[in-house]
PQR file of N, CA, C, O and H, with PARSE charges and radii, in Angstrom:
ATOM      1  N   MET A   1       1.250  -0.203   6.711 -0.4000 1.5000
ATOM      2  CA  MET A   1       0.708  -0.994   7.786 -0.0000 2.0000
ATOM      3  C   MET A   1       1.841  -1.851   8.363  0.5500 1.7000
ATOM      4  O   MET A   1       2.597  -2.447   7.595 -0.5500 1.4000
ATOM      5  N   PRO A   2       1.979  -1.928   9.671 -0.5600 1.5000
ATOM      6  CA  PRO A   2       3.024  -2.770  10.264  0.2800 2.0000
ATOM      7  C   PRO A   2       2.889  -4.223   9.810  0.5500 1.7000
ATOM      8  O   PRO A   2       1.783  -4.748   9.687 -0.5500 1.4000
ATOM      9  N   GLY A   3       4.029  -4.860   9.565 -0.4000 1.5000
ATOM     10  CA  GLY A   3       4.033  -6.253   9.130 -0.0000 2.0000
ATOM     11  C   GLY A   3       4.270  -6.433   7.647  0.5500 1.7000
ATOM     12  O   GLY A   3       4.498  -7.552   7.188 -0.5500 1.4000
ATOM     13  H   GLY A   3       4.928  -4.433   9.665  0.4000 1.0000
ATOM     14  N   GLN A   4       4.220  -5.346   6.887 -0.4000 1.5000
ATOM     15  CA  GLN A   4       4.454  -5.456   5.453 -0.0000 2.0000
ATOM     16  C   GLN A   4       5.947  -5.340   5.155  0.5500 1.7000
ATOM     17  O   GLN A   4       6.755  -5.163   6.066 -0.5500 1.4000
ATOM     18  H   GLN A   4       4.035  -4.437   7.260  0.4000 1.0000
ATOM     19  N   ALA A   5       6.300  -5.439   3.908 -0.4000 1.5000
ATOM     20  CA  ALA A   5       7.714  -5.453   3.522 -0.0000 2.0000
ATOM     21  C   ALA A   5       8.418  -4.123   3.769  0.5500 1.7000
ATOM     22  O   ALA A   5       9.622  -4.105   4.023 -0.5500 1.4000
ATOM     23  H   ALA A   5       5.643  -5.583   3.168  0.4000 1.0000
ATOM     24  N   PHE A   6       7.697  -3.024   3.699 -0.4000 1.5000
ATOM     25  CA  PHE A   6       8.308  -1.703   3.818 -0.0000 2.0000
ATOM     26  C   PHE A   6       7.765  -0.967   5.033  0.5500 1.7000
ATOM     27  O   PHE A   6       6.687  -1.276   5.541 -0.5500 1.4000
ATOM     28  H   PHE A   6       6.718  -3.039   3.492  0.4000 1.0000
ATOM     29  N   SER A   7       8.528   0.001   5.482 -0.4000 1.5000
ATOM     30  CA  SER A   7       8.142   0.791   6.651 -0.0000 2.0000
ATOM     31  C   SER A   7       6.824   1.523   6.411  0.5500 1.7000
ATOM     32  O   SER A   7       6.619   2.086   5.336 -0.5500 1.4000
ATOM     33  H   SER A   7       9.404   0.252   5.070  0.4000 1.0000
ATOM     34  N   PRO A   8       5.928   1.521   7.399 -0.5600 1.5000
ATOM     35  CA  PRO A   8       4.688   2.287   7.253  0.2800 2.0000
ATOM     36  C   PRO A   8       4.930   3.802   7.284  0.5500 1.7000
ATOM     37  O   PRO A   8       4.011   4.583   7.040 -0.5500 1.4000
ATOM     38  N   GLU A   9       6.157   4.209   7.582 -0.4000 1.5000
ATOM     39  CA  GLU A   9       6.510   5.630   7.620 -0.0000 2.0000
ATOM     40  C   GLU A   9       6.811   6.195   6.232  0.5500 1.7000
ATOM     41  O   GLU A   9       6.866   7.412   6.060 -0.5500 1.4000
ATOM     42  H   GLU A   9       6.904   3.575   7.781  0.4000 1.0000
ATOM     43  N   LEU A  10       7.009   5.318   5.236 -0.4000 1.5000
ATOM     44  CA  LEU A  10       7.312   5.788   3.879 -0.0000 2.0000
ATOM     45  C   LEU A  10       6.114   6.512   3.278  0.5500 1.7000
ATOM     46  O   LEU A  10       4.967   6.102   3.459 -0.5500 1.4000
ATOM     47  H   LEU A  10       6.965   4.329   5.376  0.4000 1.0000
ATOM     48  N   LEU A  11       6.396   7.585   2.567 -0.4000 1.5000
ATOM     49  CA  LEU A  11       5.349   8.263   1.815 -0.0000 2.0000
ATOM     50  C   LEU A  11       5.002   7.424   0.591  0.5500 1.7000
ATOM     51  O   LEU A  11       5.826   6.651   0.102 -0.5500 1.4000
ATOM     52  H   LEU A  11       7.328   7.918   2.420  0.4000 1.0000
ATOM     53  N   VAL A  12       3.769   7.585   0.100 -0.4000 1.5000
ATOM     54  CA  VAL A  12       3.308   6.840  -1.074 -0.0000 2.0000
ATOM     55  C   VAL A  12       2.782   7.833  -2.104  0.5500 1.7000
ATOM     56  O   VAL A  12       1.966   8.697  -1.785 -0.5500 1.4000
ATOM     57  H   VAL A  12       3.100   8.213   0.497  0.4000 1.0000
ATOM     58  N   GLN A  13       3.254   7.702  -3.336 -0.4000 1.5000
ATOM     59  CA  GLN A  13       2.709   8.482  -4.445 -0.0000 2.0000
ATOM     60  C   GLN A  13       1.804   7.547  -5.227  0.5500 1.7000
ATOM     61  O   GLN A  13       2.239   6.499  -5.704 -0.5500 1.4000
ATOM     62  H   GLN A  13       3.917   6.999  -3.595  0.4000 1.0000
ATOM     63  N   CYS A  14       0.527   7.939  -5.358 -0.4000 1.5000
ATOM     64  CA  CYS A  14      -0.440   7.057  -6.025 -0.0000 2.0000
ATOM     65  C   CYS A  14      -1.476   7.901  -6.759  0.5500 1.7000
ATOM     66  O   CYS A  14      -1.395   9.129  -6.786 -0.5500 1.4000
ATOM     67  H   CYS A  14       0.173   8.790  -4.970  0.4000 1.0000
ATOM     68  N   SER A  15      -2.431   7.229  -7.342 -0.4000 1.5000
ATOM     69  CA  SER A  15      -3.501   7.879  -8.077 -0.0000 2.0000
ATOM     70  C   SER A  15      -4.301   8.814  -7.167  0.5500 1.7000
ATOM     71  O   SER A  15      -4.543   8.502  -6.001 -0.5500 1.4000
ATOM     72  H   SER A  15      -2.497   6.232  -7.320  0.4000 1.0000
ATOM     73  N   GLN A  16      -4.705   9.952  -7.708 -0.4000 1.5000
ATOM     74  CA  GLN A  16      -5.524  10.897  -6.946 -0.0000 2.0000
ATOM     75  C   GLN A  16      -6.842  10.268  -6.500  0.5500 1.7000
ATOM     76  O   GLN A  16      -7.379  10.635  -5.455 -0.5500 1.4000
ATOM     77  H   GLN A  16      -4.508  10.205  -8.656  0.4000 1.0000
ATOM     78  N   ARG A  17      -7.364   9.332  -7.278 -0.4000 1.5000
ATOM     79  CA  ARG A  17      -8.644   8.728  -6.904 -0.0000 2.0000
ATOM     80  C   ARG A  17      -8.563   7.956  -5.597  0.5500 1.7000
ATOM     81  O   ARG A  17      -9.577   7.801  -4.917 -0.5500 1.4000
ATOM     82  H   ARG A  17      -6.927   9.033  -8.127  0.4000 1.0000
ATOM     83  N   LEU A  18      -7.391   7.470  -5.229 -0.4000 1.5000
ATOM     84  CA  LEU A  18      -7.241   6.741  -3.971 -0.0000 2.0000
ATOM     85  C   LEU A  18      -7.202   7.680  -2.767  0.5500 1.7000
ATOM     86  O   LEU A  18      -7.298   7.237  -1.622 -0.5500 1.4000
ATOM     87  H   LEU A  18      -6.567   7.596  -5.782  0.4000 1.0000
ATOM     88  N   LYS A  19      -7.062   8.967  -3.031 -0.4000 1.5000
ATOM     89  CA  LYS A  19      -7.013   9.960  -1.957 -0.0000 2.0000
ATOM     90  C   LYS A  19      -8.384  10.560  -1.657  0.5500 1.7000
ATOM     91  O   LYS A  19      -8.504  11.425  -0.790 -0.5500 1.4000
ATOM     92  H   LYS A  19      -6.985   9.326  -3.961  0.4000 1.0000
ATOM     93  N   ASP A  20      -9.416  10.111  -2.364 -0.4000 1.5000
ATOM     94  CA  ASP A  20     -10.773  10.632  -2.189 -0.0000 2.0000
ATOM     95  C   ASP A  20     -11.380  10.067  -0.907  0.5500 1.7000
ATOM     96  O   ASP A  20     -11.754   8.895  -0.861 -0.5500 1.4000
ATOM     97  H   ASP A  20      -9.319   9.408  -3.069  0.4000 1.0000
ATOM     98  N   LEU A  21     -11.478  10.897   0.133 -0.4000 1.5000
ATOM     99  CA  LEU A  21     -11.981  10.431   1.428 -0.0000 2.0000
ATOM    100  C   LEU A  21     -13.469  10.107   1.407  0.5500 1.7000
ATOM    101  O   LEU A  21     -13.951   9.403   2.295 -0.5500 1.4000
ATOM    102  H   LEU A  21     -11.174  11.849   0.095  0.4000 1.0000
ATOM    103  N   ASN A  22     -14.207  10.602   0.420 -0.4000 1.5000
ATOM    104  CA  ASN A  22     -15.618  10.234   0.308 -0.0000 2.0000
ATOM    105  C   ASN A  22     -15.769   8.795  -0.175  0.5500 1.7000
ATOM    106  O   ASN A  22     -16.732   8.115   0.178 -0.5500 1.4000
ATOM    107  H   ASN A  22     -13.815  11.173  -0.301  0.4000 1.0000
ATOM    108  N   THR A  23     -14.827   8.339  -0.973 -0.4000 1.5000
ATOM    109  CA  THR A  23     -14.855   6.970  -1.491 -0.0000 2.0000
ATOM    110  C   THR A  23     -14.101   6.014  -0.585  0.5500 1.7000
ATOM    111  O   THR A  23     -14.566   4.908  -0.312 -0.5500 1.4000
ATOM    112  H   THR A  23     -14.045   8.891  -1.260  0.4000 1.0000
ATOM    113  N   TYR A  24     -12.935   6.444  -0.119 -0.4000 1.5000
ATOM    114  CA  TYR A  24     -12.058   5.604   0.709 -0.0000 2.0000
ATOM    115  C   TYR A  24     -11.745   6.327   2.017  0.5500 1.7000
ATOM    116  O   TYR A  24     -10.824   7.144   2.059 -0.5500 1.4000
ATOM    117  H   TYR A  24     -12.557   7.342  -0.340  0.4000 1.0000
ATOM    118  N   PRO A  25     -12.496   6.043   3.089 -0.5600 1.5000
ATOM    119  CA  PRO A  25     -12.230   6.718   4.363  0.2800 2.0000
ATOM    120  C   PRO A  25     -10.844   6.372   4.901  0.5500 1.7000
ATOM    121  O   PRO A  25     -10.251   5.364   4.517 -0.5500 1.4000
ATOM    122  N   LEU A  26     -10.334   7.223   5.797 -0.4000 1.5000
ATOM    123  CA  LEU A  26      -9.044   6.953   6.421 -0.0000 2.0000
ATOM    124  C   LEU A  26      -9.039   5.555   7.013  0.5500 1.7000
ATOM    125  O   LEU A  26     -10.019   5.126   7.623 -0.5500 1.4000
ATOM    126  H   LEU A  26     -10.816   8.042   6.109  0.4000 1.0000
ATOM    127  N   GLY A  27      -7.941   4.851   6.833 -0.4000 1.5000
ATOM    128  CA  GLY A  27      -7.827   3.486   7.341 -0.0000 2.0000
ATOM    129  C   GLY A  27      -8.114   2.426   6.295  0.5500 1.7000
ATOM    130  O   GLY A  27      -7.908   1.240   6.552 -0.5500 1.4000
ATOM    131  H   GLY A  27      -7.145   5.200   6.337  0.4000 1.0000
ATOM    132  N   THR A  28      -8.593   2.832   5.103 -0.4000 1.5000
ATOM    133  CA  THR A  28      -8.835   1.872   4.031 -0.0000 2.0000
ATOM    134  C   THR A  28      -7.507   1.245   3.620  0.5500 1.7000
ATOM    135  O   THR A  28      -6.511   1.948   3.447 -0.5500 1.4000
ATOM    136  H   THR A  28      -8.760   3.795   4.895  0.4000 1.0000
ATOM    137  N   CYS A  29      -7.492  -0.073   3.465 -0.4000 1.5000
ATOM    138  CA  CYS A  29      -6.276  -0.784   3.052 -0.0000 2.0000
ATOM    139  C   CYS A  29      -6.382  -1.163   1.582  0.5500 1.7000
ATOM    140  O   CYS A  29      -7.406  -1.671   1.126 -0.5500 1.4000
ATOM    141  H   CYS A  29      -8.301  -0.644   3.606  0.4000 1.0000
ATOM    142  N   PHE A  30      -5.304  -0.905   0.851 -0.4000 1.5000
ATOM    143  CA  PHE A  30      -5.236  -1.202  -0.574 -0.0000 2.0000
ATOM    144  C   PHE A  30      -4.127  -2.205  -0.831  0.5500 1.7000
ATOM    145  O   PHE A  30      -3.102  -2.195  -0.149 -0.5500 1.4000
ATOM    146  H   PHE A  30      -4.472  -0.493   1.221  0.4000 1.0000
ATOM    147  N   LEU A  31      -4.330  -3.067  -1.811 -0.4000 1.5000
ATOM    148  CA  LEU A  31      -3.270  -3.928  -2.315 -0.0000 2.0000
ATOM    149  C   LEU A  31      -2.860  -3.329  -3.658  0.5500 1.7000
ATOM    150  O   LEU A  31      -3.635  -3.325  -4.615 -0.5500 1.4000
ATOM    151  H   LEU A  31      -5.162  -3.075  -2.365  0.4000 1.0000
ATOM    152  N   LEU A  32      -1.627  -2.823  -3.712 -0.4000 1.5000
ATOM    153  CA  LEU A  32      -1.114  -2.134  -4.892 -0.0000 2.0000
ATOM    154  C   LEU A  32       0.159  -2.787  -5.381  0.5500 1.7000
ATOM    155  O   LEU A  32       0.873  -3.436  -4.616 -0.5500 1.4000
ATOM    156  H   LEU A  32      -0.997  -2.827  -2.935  0.4000 1.0000
ATOM    157  N   ASP A  33       0.436  -2.611  -6.653 -0.4000 1.5000
ATOM    158  CA  ASP A  33       1.740  -2.962  -7.200 -0.0000 2.0000
ATOM    159  C   ASP A  33       2.564  -1.684  -7.130  0.5500 1.7000
ATOM    160  O   ASP A  33       2.427  -0.806  -7.982 -0.5500 1.4000
ATOM    161  H   ASP A  33      -0.145  -2.083  -7.274  0.4000 1.0000
ATOM    162  N   ALA A  34       3.414  -1.579  -6.120 -0.4000 1.5000
ATOM    163  CA  ALA A  34       4.203  -0.363  -5.902 -0.0000 2.0000
ATOM    164  C   ALA A  34       5.676  -0.716  -5.853  0.5500 1.7000
ATOM    165  O   ALA A  34       6.052  -1.855  -5.577 -0.5500 1.4000
ATOM    166  H   ALA A  34       3.525  -2.293  -5.428  0.4000 1.0000
ATOM    167  N   LYS A  35       6.503   0.284  -6.126 -0.4000 1.5000
ATOM    168  CA  LYS A  35       7.942   0.048  -6.051 -0.0000 2.0000
ATOM    169  C   LYS A  35       8.591   1.147  -5.225  0.5500 1.7000
ATOM    170  O   LYS A  35       8.095   2.270  -5.143 -0.5500 1.4000
ATOM    171  H   LYS A  35       6.198   1.210  -6.350  0.4000 1.0000
ATOM    172  N   LEU A  36       9.706   0.793  -4.621 -0.4000 1.5000
ATOM    173  CA  LEU A  36      10.484   1.737  -3.834 -0.0000 2.0000
ATOM    174  C   LEU A  36      11.352   2.552  -4.784  0.5500 1.7000
ATOM    175  O   LEU A  36      12.052   1.991  -5.628 -0.5500 1.4000
ATOM    176  H   LEU A  36      10.110  -0.120  -4.687  0.4000 1.0000
ATOM    177  N   THR A  37      11.306   3.864  -4.649 -0.4000 1.5000
ATOM    178  CA  THR A  37      12.108   4.739  -5.494 -0.0000 2.0000
ATOM    179  C   THR A  37      12.689   5.865  -4.651  0.5500 1.7000
ATOM    180  O   THR A  37      12.263   6.099  -3.521 -0.5500 1.4000
ATOM    181  H   THR A  37      10.738   4.320  -3.964  0.4000 1.0000
ATOM    182  N   ASP A  38      13.655   6.549  -5.212 -0.4000 1.5000
ATOM    183  CA  ASP A  38      14.240   7.699  -4.522 -0.0000 2.0000
ATOM    184  C   ASP A  38      14.418   8.875  -5.481  0.5500 1.7000
ATOM    185  O   ASP A  38      15.301   9.713  -5.300 -0.5500 1.4000
ATOM    186  H   ASP A  38      14.002   6.360  -6.131  0.4000 1.0000
ATOM    187  N   ARG A  39      13.568   8.922  -6.498 -0.4000 1.5000
ATOM    188  CA  ARG A  39      13.635  10.048  -7.437 -0.0000 2.0000
ATOM    189  C   ARG A  39      13.445  11.355  -6.671  0.5500 1.7000
ATOM    190  O   ARG A  39      12.476  11.516  -5.929 -0.5500 1.4000
ATOM    191  H   ARG A  39      12.850   8.241  -6.645  0.4000 1.0000
ATOM    192  N   GLY A  40      14.357  12.263  -6.855 -0.4000 1.5000
ATOM    193  CA  GLY A  40      14.221  13.557  -6.201 -0.0000 2.0000
ATOM    194  C   GLY A  40      14.730  13.589  -4.776  0.5500 1.7000
ATOM    195  O   GLY A  40      14.530  14.588  -4.086 -0.5500 1.4000
ATOM    196  H   GLY A  40      15.144  12.133  -7.458  0.4000 1.0000
ATOM    197  N   GLY A  41      15.383  12.529  -4.307 -0.4000 1.5000
ATOM    198  CA  GLY A  41      15.963  12.579  -2.958 -0.0000 2.0000
ATOM    199  C   GLY A  41      15.562  11.427  -2.066  0.5500 1.7000
ATOM    200  O   GLY A  41      16.121  10.335  -2.165 -0.5500 1.4000
ATOM    201  H   GLY A  41      15.545  11.717  -4.868  0.4000 1.0000
ATOM    202  N   ASN A  42      14.591  11.665  -1.190 -0.4000 1.5000
ATOM    203  CA  ASN A  42      14.211  10.659  -0.192 -0.0000 2.0000
ATOM    204  C   ASN A  42      13.463   9.481  -0.811  0.5500 1.7000
ATOM    205  O   ASN A  42      12.832   9.609  -1.860 -0.5500 1.4000
ATOM    206  H   ASN A  42      14.137  12.553  -1.110  0.4000 1.0000
ATOM    207  N   GLN A  43      13.547   8.335  -0.143 -0.4000 1.5000
ATOM    208  CA  GLN A  43      12.836   7.148  -0.615 -0.0000 2.0000
ATOM    209  C   GLN A  43      11.335   7.287  -0.370  0.5500 1.7000
ATOM    210  O   GLN A  43      10.902   7.877   0.620 -0.5500 1.4000
ATOM    211  H   GLN A  43      14.060   8.231   0.710  0.4000 1.0000
ATOM    212  N   TYR A  44      10.553   6.731  -1.291 -0.4000 1.5000
ATOM    213  CA  TYR A  44       9.101   6.673  -1.152 -0.0000 2.0000
ATOM    214  C   TYR A  44       8.584   5.537  -2.027  0.5500 1.7000
ATOM    215  O   TYR A  44       9.304   5.026  -2.884 -0.5500 1.4000
ATOM    216  H   TYR A  44      10.904   6.252  -2.096  0.4000 1.0000
ATOM    217  N   MET A  45       7.340   5.147  -1.807 -0.4000 1.5000
ATOM    218  CA  MET A  45       6.697   4.110  -2.609 -0.0000 2.0000
ATOM    219  C   MET A  45       5.947   4.786  -3.752  0.5500 1.7000
ATOM    220  O   MET A  45       5.281   5.803  -3.561 -0.5500 1.4000
ATOM    221  H   MET A  45       6.754   5.562  -1.110  0.4000 1.0000
ATOM    222  N   TYR A  46       6.068   4.200  -4.949 -0.4000 1.5000
ATOM    223  CA  TYR A  46       5.404   4.744  -6.126 -0.0000 2.0000
ATOM    224  C   TYR A  46       4.486   3.683  -6.713  0.5500 1.7000
ATOM    225  O   TYR A  46       4.922   2.574  -7.021 -0.5500 1.4000
ATOM    226  H   TYR A  46       6.609   3.373  -5.105  0.4000 1.0000
ATOM    227  N   ALA A  47       3.211   4.032  -6.866 -0.4000 1.5000
ATOM    228  CA  ALA A  47       2.231   3.152  -7.509 -0.0000 2.0000
ATOM    229  C   ALA A  47       1.699   3.880  -8.740  0.5500 1.7000
ATOM    230  O   ALA A  47       1.137   4.970  -8.626 -0.5500 1.4000
ATOM    231  H   ALA A  47       2.858   4.933  -6.616  0.4000 1.0000
ATOM    232  N   TRP A  48       1.875   3.282  -9.912 -0.4000 1.5000
ATOM    233  CA  TRP A  48       1.425   3.899 -11.153 -0.0000 2.0000
ATOM    234  C   TRP A  48      -0.095   4.022 -11.146  0.5500 1.7000
ATOM    235  O   TRP A  48      -0.796   3.090 -10.750 -0.5500 1.4000
ATOM    236  H   TRP A  48       2.331   2.397 -10.005  0.4000 1.0000
ATOM    237  N   HIS A  49      -0.602   5.169 -11.584 -0.4000 1.5000
ATOM    238  CA  HIS A  49      -2.037   5.455 -11.518 -0.0000 2.0000
ATOM    239  C   HIS A  49      -2.895   4.517 -12.362  0.5500 1.7000
ATOM    240  O   HIS A  49      -4.093   4.400 -12.108 -0.5500 1.4000
ATOM    241  H   HIS A  49      -0.033   5.926 -11.905  0.4000 1.0000
ATOM    242  N   GLY A  50      -2.320   3.851 -13.353 -0.4000 1.5000
ATOM    243  CA  GLY A  50      -3.099   2.970 -14.219 -0.0000 2.0000
ATOM    244  C   GLY A  50      -3.143   1.517 -13.776  0.5500 1.7000
ATOM    245  O   GLY A  50      -3.871   0.714 -14.360 -0.5500 1.4000
ATOM    246  H   GLY A  50      -1.346   3.947 -13.560  0.4000 1.0000
ATOM    247  N   ASP A  51      -2.366   1.166 -12.742 -0.4000 1.5000
ATOM    248  CA  ASP A  51      -2.348  -0.225 -12.269 -0.0000 2.0000
ATOM    249  C   ASP A  51      -3.620  -0.576 -11.502  0.5500 1.7000
ATOM    250  O   ASP A  51      -4.302   0.292 -10.958 -0.5500 1.4000
ATOM    251  H   ASP A  51      -1.774   1.819 -12.268  0.4000 1.0000
ATOM    252  N   ALA A  52      -3.913  -1.859 -11.476 -0.4000 1.5000
ATOM    253  CA  ALA A  52      -5.080  -2.346 -10.738 -0.0000 2.0000
ATOM    254  C   ALA A  52      -4.900  -2.114  -9.241  0.5500 1.7000
ATOM    255  O   ALA A  52      -3.791  -2.188  -8.712 -0.5500 1.4000
ATOM    256  H   ALA A  52      -3.358  -2.564 -11.917  0.4000 1.0000
ATOM    257  N   VAL A  53      -6.011  -1.834  -8.579 -0.4000 1.5000
ATOM    258  CA  VAL A  53      -6.020  -1.609  -7.136 -0.0000 2.0000
ATOM    259  C   VAL A  53      -7.093  -2.494  -6.529  0.5500 1.7000
ATOM    260  O   VAL A  53      -8.212  -2.563  -7.039 -0.5500 1.4000
ATOM    261  H   VAL A  53      -6.912  -1.774  -9.009  0.4000 1.0000
ATOM    262  N   GLN A  54      -6.755  -3.163  -5.450 -0.4000 1.5000
ATOM    263  CA  GLN A  54      -7.726  -3.994  -4.746 -0.0000 2.0000
ATOM    264  C   GLN A  54      -7.908  -3.426  -3.345  0.5500 1.7000
ATOM    265  O   GLN A  54      -6.936  -3.246  -2.612 -0.5500 1.4000
ATOM    266  H   GLN A  54      -5.847  -3.106  -5.036  0.4000 1.0000
ATOM    267  N   VAL A  55      -9.161  -3.141  -2.972 -0.4000 1.5000
ATOM    268  CA  VAL A  55      -9.467  -2.692  -1.618 -0.0000 2.0000
ATOM    269  C   VAL A  55      -9.625  -3.942  -0.758  0.5500 1.7000
ATOM    270  O   VAL A  55     -10.356  -4.867  -1.112 -0.5500 1.4000
ATOM    271  H   VAL A  55      -9.951  -3.286  -3.568  0.4000 1.0000
ATOM    272  N   LEU A  56      -8.928  -3.953   0.375 -0.4000 1.5000
ATOM    273  CA  LEU A  56      -8.958  -5.109   1.264 -0.0000 2.0000
ATOM    274  C   LEU A  56      -9.794  -4.817   2.504  0.5500 1.7000
ATOM    275  O   LEU A  56      -9.702  -3.738   3.089 -0.5500 1.4000
ATOM    276  H   LEU A  56      -8.335  -3.201   0.663  0.4000 1.0000
ATOM    277  N   SER A  57     -10.602  -5.782   2.892 -0.4000 1.5000
ATOM    278  CA  SER A  57     -11.324  -5.684   4.159 -0.0000 2.0000
ATOM    279  C   SER A  57     -10.323  -5.922   5.288  0.5500 1.7000
ATOM    280  O   SER A  57      -9.225  -6.414   5.031 -0.5500 1.4000
ATOM    281  H   SER A  57     -10.677  -6.659   2.416  0.4000 1.0000
ATOM    282  N   PRO A  58     -10.670  -5.588   6.523 -0.5600 1.5000
ATOM    283  CA  PRO A  58      -9.756  -5.881   7.633  0.2800 2.0000
ATOM    284  C   PRO A  58      -9.386  -7.367   7.712  0.5500 1.7000
ATOM    285  O   PRO A  58      -8.243  -7.706   8.019 -0.5500 1.4000
ATOM    286  N   LYS A  59     -10.337  -8.238   7.440 -0.4000 1.5000
ATOM    287  CA  LYS A  59     -10.066  -9.684   7.468 -0.0000 2.0000
ATOM    288  C   LYS A  59      -9.085 -10.070   6.357  0.5500 1.7000
ATOM    289  O   LYS A  59      -8.154 -10.839   6.594 -0.5500 1.4000
ATOM    290  H   LYS A  59     -11.266  -7.963   7.191  0.4000 1.0000
ATOM    291  N   GLN A  60      -9.289  -9.542   5.149 -0.4000 1.5000
ATOM    292  CA  GLN A  60      -8.387  -9.827   4.031 -0.0000 2.0000
ATOM    293  C   GLN A  60      -6.987  -9.278   4.296  0.5500 1.7000
ATOM    294  O   GLN A  60      -5.990  -9.916   3.958 -0.5500 1.4000
ATOM    295  H   GLN A  60     -10.046  -8.917   4.956  0.4000 1.0000
ATOM    296  N   THR A  61      -6.918  -8.098   4.901 -0.4000 1.5000
ATOM    297  CA  THR A  61      -5.620  -7.493   5.224 -0.0000 2.0000
ATOM    298  C   THR A  61      -4.856  -8.367   6.202  0.5500 1.7000
ATOM    299  O   THR A  61      -3.668  -8.631   6.012 -0.5500 1.4000
ATOM    300  H   THR A  61      -7.728  -7.580   5.176  0.4000 1.0000
ATOM    301  N   LYS A  62      -5.533  -8.812   7.242 -0.4000 1.5000
ATOM    302  CA  LYS A  62      -4.898  -9.669   8.248 -0.0000 2.0000
ATOM    303  C   LYS A  62      -4.410 -10.969   7.616  0.5500 1.7000
ATOM    304  O   LYS A  62      -3.300 -11.417   7.905 -0.5500 1.4000
ATOM    305  H   LYS A  62      -6.497  -8.598   7.396  0.4000 1.0000
ATOM    306  N   ALA A  63      -5.220 -11.574   6.764 -0.4000 1.5000
ATOM    307  CA  ALA A  63      -4.840 -12.826   6.098 -0.0000 2.0000
ATOM    308  C   ALA A  63      -3.655 -12.600   5.153  0.5500 1.7000
ATOM    309  O   ALA A  63      -2.742 -13.424   5.099 -0.5500 1.4000
ATOM    310  H   ALA A  63      -6.122 -11.210   6.530  0.4000 1.0000
ATOM    311  N   PHE A  64      -3.666 -11.496   4.415 -0.4000 1.5000
ATOM    312  CA  PHE A  64      -2.566 -11.196   3.496 -0.0000 2.0000
ATOM    313  C   PHE A  64      -1.261 -11.033   4.257  0.5500 1.7000
ATOM    314  O   PHE A  64      -0.244 -11.604   3.862 -0.5500 1.4000
ATOM    315  H   PHE A  64      -4.408 -10.827   4.459  0.4000 1.0000
ATOM    316  N   LEU A  65      -1.270 -10.268   5.336 -0.4000 1.5000
ATOM    317  CA  LEU A  65      -0.049 -10.047   6.109 -0.0000 2.0000
ATOM    318  C   LEU A  65       0.439 -11.332   6.766  0.5500 1.7000
ATOM    319  O   LEU A  65       1.646 -11.554   6.862 -0.5500 1.4000
ATOM    320  H   LEU A  65      -2.095  -9.804   5.656  0.4000 1.0000
ATOM    321  N   ALA A  66      -0.479 -12.181   7.218 -0.4000 1.5000
ATOM    322  CA  ALA A  66      -0.085 -13.462   7.807 -0.0000 2.0000
ATOM    323  C   ALA A  66       0.593 -14.336   6.754  0.5500 1.7000
ATOM    324  O   ALA A  66       1.604 -14.977   7.042 -0.5500 1.4000
ATOM    325  H   ALA A  66      -1.459 -12.001   7.140  0.4000 1.0000
ATOM    326  N   GLU A  67       0.054 -14.365   5.553 -0.4000 1.5000
ATOM    327  CA  GLU A  67       0.643 -15.144   4.460 -0.0000 2.0000
ATOM    328  C   GLU A  67       1.996 -14.558   4.065  0.5500 1.7000
ATOM    329  O   GLU A  67       2.943 -15.296   3.791 -0.5500 1.4000
ATOM    330  H   GLU A  67      -0.767 -13.844   5.319  0.4000 1.0000
ATOM    331  N   PHE A  68       2.082 -13.237   4.037 -0.4000 1.5000
ATOM    332  CA  PHE A  68       3.338 -12.571   3.689 -0.0000 2.0000
ATOM    333  C   PHE A  68       4.431 -12.920   4.700  0.5500 1.7000
ATOM    334  O   PHE A  68       5.565 -13.210   4.319 -0.5500 1.4000
ATOM    335  H   PHE A  68       1.313 -12.638   4.260  0.4000 1.0000
ATOM    336  N   ARG A  69       4.089 -12.891   5.982 -0.4000 1.5000
ATOM    337  CA  ARG A  69       5.072 -13.214   7.022 -0.0000 2.0000
ATOM    338  C   ARG A  69       5.568 -14.647   6.878  0.5500 1.7000
ATOM    339  O   ARG A  69       6.757 -14.913   7.054 -0.5500 1.4000
ATOM    340  H   ARG A  69       3.168 -12.655   6.292  0.4000 1.0000
ATOM    341  N   ARG A  70       4.664 -15.569   6.559 -0.4000 1.5000
ATOM    342  CA  ARG A  70       5.068 -16.972   6.373 -0.0000 2.0000
ATOM    343  C   ARG A  70       6.026 -17.102   5.199  0.5500 1.7000
ATOM    344  O   ARG A  70       6.956 -17.908   5.247 -0.5500 1.4000
ATOM    345  H   ARG A  70       3.699 -15.352   6.416  0.4000 1.0000
ATOM    346  N   GLY A  71       5.814 -16.327   4.156 -0.4000 1.5000
ATOM    347  CA  GLY A  71       6.662 -16.394   2.970 -0.0000 2.0000
ATOM    348  C   GLY A  71       8.041 -15.808   3.166  0.5500 1.7000
ATOM    349  O   GLY A  71       8.951 -16.098   2.390 -0.5500 1.4000
ATOM    350  H   GLY A  71       5.059 -15.672   4.117  0.4000 1.0000
ATOM    351  N   ARG A  72       8.216 -14.990   4.188 -0.4000 1.5000
ATOM    352  CA  ARG A  72       9.508 -14.337   4.430 -0.0000 2.0000
ATOM    353  C   ARG A  72      10.457 -15.216   5.228  0.5500 1.7000
ATOM    354  O   ARG A  72      11.656 -14.941   5.264 -0.5500 1.4000
ATOM    355  H   ARG A  72       7.476 -14.755   4.819  0.4000 1.0000
ATOM    356  N   ILE A  73       9.961 -16.247   5.859 -0.4000 1.5000
ATOM    357  CA  ILE A  73      10.814 -17.080   6.729 -0.0000 2.0000
ATOM    358  C   ILE A  73      11.707 -17.984   5.910  0.5500 1.7000
ATOM    359  O   ILE A  73      12.490 -18.751   6.471 -0.5500 1.4000
ATOM    360  H   ILE A  73       8.987 -16.470   5.830  0.4000 1.0000
TER
END
């Protein structure tokens, strides 16, 4: 999502359960503990499948990004 620490163009490797479109429709925002890696070549974000995941509402997402931007200054 634009406004976060990393490019929204990066691929993300995460738990298969987060890819279930019946549970999480396209556009669902998640708060994950992910790290930038380049194993195997290109950079991508990696989120371990056992870590906690928080689903954010649009309002929570906007508030999180606003707080994140303030913290970067």
